[in-house]
C-alpha positions in Angstrom: 0.1 0.0 -0.1 1.1 3.5 -0.4 1.8 3.9 3.4 4.6 1.5 2.9 6.0 3.2 -0.3 4.3 1.3 -2.8 2.3 2.8 -5.8 0.3 1.0 -8.5 1.4 1.6 -12.1 -2.0 3.6 -12.7 -0.7 6.2 -10.2 2.3 7.1 -12.5 0.1 9.0 -14.9 0.7 12.1 -12.7 4.3 12.0 -14.0 3.3 12.9 -17.6 5.1 16.0 -18.7 7.6 16.0 -15.6 11.1 17.5 -16.5 14.2 16.1 -15.0 17.7 14.8 -15.6 19.3 11.6 -16.6 21.3 10.4 -13.6 22.8 7.5 -15.7 23.3 6.9 -19.3 20.0 5.6 -20.9 20.9 2.7 -23.1 17.8 2.7 -23.4 17.0 2.1 -19.9 18.6 3.9 -16.8 17.6 6.2 -13.9 16.2 9.7 -14.1 15.5 12.2 -11.3 12.4 14.1 -11.3 11.8 16.8 -8.5 14.5 14.9 -6.3 12.8 11.5 -6.9 14.7 8.9 -8.9 12.7 6.6 -11.2 13.6 3.7 -13.5 13.1 5.1 -17.2 13.3 4.1 -20.7 14.5 6.3 -23.5 12.5 6.4 -26.8 15.0 3.7 -28.1 17.9 6.2 -28.4 21.0 6.6 -26.4 20.7 9.5 -24.0 23.9 10.7 -22.1 24.0 11.2 -18.2 23.2 14.7 -17.1 20.9 15.3 -20.1 17.5 17.1 -19.5 14.6 14.7 -20.0 10.9 14.8 -20.0 8.3 12.0 -19.4 6.1 11.9 -22.4 4.5 8.5 -22.2 3.5 6.1 -19.4 2.9 2.5 -20.3 1.8 0.6 -17.4 4.7 0.8 -15.0 7.2 2.1 -17.7 8.1 5.6 -17.8 9.1 6.6 -21.5 11.3 9.6 -21.6 12.9 11.7 -24.5 15.5 14.5 -24.5 13.8 17.9 -23.5 13.9 20.3 -26.2 
């Protein structure tokens, strides 16, 4: 439950449009930080370098899909 730090995948939709930074290289998976919280993310199939600004543009179940912020 939420009290113990667990959230369901449907709760991730609130992250759509959130801007952050890649904490690791995304090849295509890695870690992104959004408002000080780290999430496992997947790039849109392209390599994204560490420290690049990213944005969450799609949520597929429990997957957060990101792309480079323009």
